[in-house]
C-alpha positions as CSV (number, residue, x, y, z in Angstrom):
1,M,0.1,0.0,0.0
2,A,2.8,2.5,1.0
3,L,4.8,1.6,-2.3
4,E,1.8,2.1,-4.4
5,E,1.1,5.6,-2.8
6,F,4.7,6.5,-3.3
7,V,4.6,5.4,-6.9
8,V,1.6,7.4,-7.5
9,R,3.0,10.5,-5.9
10,H,6.3,10.3,-8.0
11,N,6.9,9.8,-11.5
12,G,7.6,6.2,-12.3
13,K,10.2,6.9,-14.9
14,M,12.3,9.0,-12.3
15,I,12.0,5.9,-9.9
16,T,13.3,3.6,-12.5
17,E,16.1,6.0,-13.5
18,K,17.2,6.3,-9.7
19,I,17.2,2.5,-9.2
20,N,19.2,2.1,-12.2
21,E,21.7,4.5,-11.0
22,V,22.1,2.5,-7.8
23,Y,22.5,-0.7,-9.6
24,D,25.1,0.7,-12.1
25,K,27.2,1.4,-9.0
26,I,27.2,-2.1,-7.7
27,D,30.0,-4.5,-8.7
28,Q,28.2,-7.5,-10.1
29,K,31.2,-9.6,-9.9
30,E,31.1,-9.5,-6.1
31,F,27.8,-11.4,-6.4
32,E,28.5,-14.0,-8.9
33,P,29.1,-16.9,-6.5
34,Y,25.5,-16.2,-5.0
35,L,23.9,-16.0,-8.4
36,N,25.6,-19.4,-9.6
37,A,24.6,-20.9,-6.3
38,T,20.9,-19.9,-6.9
39,L,21.1,-21.2,-10.6
40,E,22.5,-24.5,-9.4
41,A,19.6,-24.7,-6.8
42,Q,17.2,-24.1,-9.3
43,R,18.6,-26.8,-11.7
44,D,18.5,-29.4,-8.7
45,L,14.9,-28.5,-7.9
46,T,13.6,-28.7,-11.4
47,K,15.8,-31.7,-12.8
48,N,12.9,-34.1,-12.7
49,D,10.2,-31.7,-13.8
50,T,8.4,-32.7,-17.0
51,W,6.9,-30.3,-19.5
């Protein structure tokens, strides 16, 4: 509810631009081990799934 109100009161494009600025400053390589671990966990969880 509070998030919705914030977005309504502010320009959505401005919010997206600010978020992008924050993410641009983050060193993505720092998080690679966690991203790879998540990917491996997803593979393990879905290895017996059928489509």
